[in-house]
N, C-alpha and C positions, 0 to 999 in steps of 0.2 A: 680538203686541198692541202692543209698543213701536214696532214698525215702522209699524203702521197709524196710531198716534198721531202719530208723527214726520211722516209724509206729510200727515196732516190739518193739522198745525200749519204745515207748509211751504206748503200751498195757501192756508191762511188768511192767512199773511203776504204771499203774492203778491197775494191779493185786496185786502188792506188797503192795500198799497203802490200799488195801481192804482185805488183808489176815486175816483170822480168827484165833484168838489166845485164849488161856485160861490162866488165872492168878488167884492168890489168894490175897484177901484183908483181913487183920486182924484188929480187934479192940477189945480190952479187951479180953474176953473169947469167941469171935465169929470169925469164919472163913467163908469168903464168896468167892465162886468160881465165876469168872466173865468171860463170853464169850464176846469178843470184836472184832470189825471189822470196817474198814473204817477210813477216816480222815475227819475232818471238825467240825462243831458245834455239841455239845454233845446231844445225845438222849439216855435215859435210859429206857429200856422196862422191864415191870414187869408182870409175868405170873398170870394165874387165879387160883382159889381155888384148892389146892392139886396137882397142875401140875407144871411142870418145863418149862423153856424157850426154850428148844430144838425145840419145834414145831413152834417157831418164825423164824426158819431158812430162809424160803423163803421171808418173809416180811423184816426181818433184812438185808438180802443180798441186797434187792432192795433199801432199804433206804440208806444203806452204799454206794451203787453204785451211788446214786444221790448226794453224797458229804457230808455225815454226818458220825460222829463217833458214832457207836451204841454199847452200853454196855448192857449186860443182866446178872444181878446178879441172881444166882441160889438161890432158897429159902433155908432156914435152913432145914437140914434133907435130902437134895437131893444132889447127887454127892459128891463133896468135901466140900460143905457148911455144917457147923456144929455150934451148939451153944445151949443154953438152949431152951427147947421146951415146958416148962410148965409155966402157968400163964403169958403168953405174952399179950401185948396190941399192937395196931397198932403203938404206939410210939416206941416200941422196934424195930419193923420191919423198921420203918422210919429211925432209927439210922443206920441200916445196909446199906440202900440205900445212906444215907448221907456220910458214910465212903467210899463208892465206888466212889461217885462224888468227894470227897475231894482228894482221892488218884489220880484220873485222873488229877486234878489240871489244868483244861482247861476252867474255867469259869462256870457260872451257866448252868444247864442242862434243857432240856425239858424232862419231865417224861411221858411215855406212858404206862398206866396200863390196862391190859385186865381183865375184870370182877373183881374178887377179887383184882387183882393188882391195880385197880383204887383207892381202899380204901387206899392202902399204898402210892400211888402217891400223893393223896390229903393230907394225914397226913404228908408226907415229906415236902410238900409245906408250910404247917402250921408251922411245928416245925423248919424248916431250910429255911426260906424265901430267904436268900442270895444265896442259892445253886440252886434255882429253878426259871426258867423264864417263864415256861408254863407247863400246864398239859393237856394230851390227854387221854380222856376216851374212851376205846374201849369195846363195849358191856357192858356198865355200866347199872345197874338196875335203875329203877325209884326211887324216894325218898321214896315212901311207896309201896313196891312190893306186888303183889297179893300173899296171903298165899299159894294158890294152886301151883303157879309157884315156890315158895320157896320149897315147898314139893317135887316137881318134881326134882329140882336141888339136893336136899338132897339125894334122891334115886339114881339118875343117877350118882352121884359122889362118891357113897359109894361102894367100892369094895366088901364089905361083903354081899351085896344084890344079889338076883338071877339075872343071866345075862339077861334073857328075860325081867324081870321087869326094869332093868337098861336101856336096849336098848329102851324100850317103852318110858321111860321118857327122854332119850337123844333126841329122835325124837320130843318130845313135846316141849322142851325148847331150846336145843342146836343147832339143825340142821334144815335148811329150807327143805321143801319137795323136794325129789330127791337127796339131798346131803347124802353121806354115813356116817352114825353115828357110824358104827362098830369100826373104829379105836380108838374111845374114850372110848371103854370098857376097854382099857388099858391106863396106864399113870396117873391114880389118885393114889397118894402116901398117904396111910392111915394116917401115923403119921404126915405128913406135913399138910394134910387136917384138922386133929383134932386140931393141934396147931393153924392153921390160923382161924378156926371157933371160938376158944376161944379168940384169939386176936381181931377179929372183934366184937364179942359180948361183950367183956369187955371194949370197947371204945365207949362212947356215940357218936351218930351220929353228934351232934352239934360241937364236937371237930374237926372233919375233913371235914365235908360236903362242906363248902365253898371253901376249898383249898386255904386259904388265899385270896389274891386279884389278882392272876396271870391270864393271859388269858387262856381260856378253849376251847378245841376242843372236841366235843361230837360225836364220830363215832358210829352210830347205825345200827344194822341189821334190815331191814324192816320186817323180820319175827320173830324178837325177842320178845317173850311175856313179857320179863323183861322190855322192853321199847316200849309199845304199842303206836299207833298213838296218842292217847289221851294225852300221856306224852312226846311226842317228843320235845316239846318246853318248858318243865317245867324249865330247867336251864336258858333259855333265859328270861322267864317270871320273874324269881327270881333275876337274876344277870344282865340282860340287853344284848341287841344284840351287844353292843360294846365290851363286854367281852367274850361272848359265841358264838362259831360257831358250827352249827349242820350239819353233813353230814349223809345222809341216804344211806345205801348200799343195793341194791337189792339182792334177793336170798341169804340171810344170816340171821342167828338167833344168839343165844348167843355165839356160837363157831366161830364167824365171823373171827377171826384171822387165822383160818385154812380153813374156807369155801371160803373166798375171800381175800387171803393175798395180792394180787396185788392192789386191790382197797383200802385196808386199808393202805398199804405202800404209795400209791400215795396221799391219803388224808393227811397222816402225813407229807409227803414231801412238798406238796403245802402250807399247813398251816404254817409249821415251817419256810419256806423260807420268810414268810411275817413278822415274829416276829422281 
């Protein structure tokens, strides 16, 4: 009986330690809603273009269960996150992430950015090096993307485009053959997407691309045309194998975080434990 009670208390403690919460972080005229769960070393996950971090739920839960504190700041314009949406740069969005890390006050964080989120992660590492100890790129584009791939992304992520056209391009770039692309017809927030495109295009690539000098994990979908086989080692070639680790995930494209959440989470956990 005592053993049963002890086991029950153990599981209750684990559940409590990993309970998901929502909180607000404020800085100047910006309010950031943060989804948080788990206990342990800090990992901050950042969503892709025009999307929020709700779809990280399975991956975030798995990472938290492995012994990490996972924070997911919602982008400006989504949920309870609010702030200026015009004339932004990646530097502005990096300040939002930095405020979240500083509020947590538990040491430097590992930043994991999916697609557009990896730009913000890199920028934060450059602008706030004391707050970042590693950057994880999830479905990041190659340094010089194929213009046709960029065109497909623009159409697929634009809610004003015809649904059939969007679905076609979602299948081209975002989802591996056989994976259901339909759920991503929803979830692109037009105002958030527009502001993030401006922020990305207003920031010269040279300002963020190197992500300072922190270790990098590049998680790539094997079916992602944004990171074809010819470009899979371009970060290793530029920054060296001591700094860059590459993981290729089968049966995943640009929407890798929802196509293969367990594989992404396991790669994040394995690499982060070695830092």
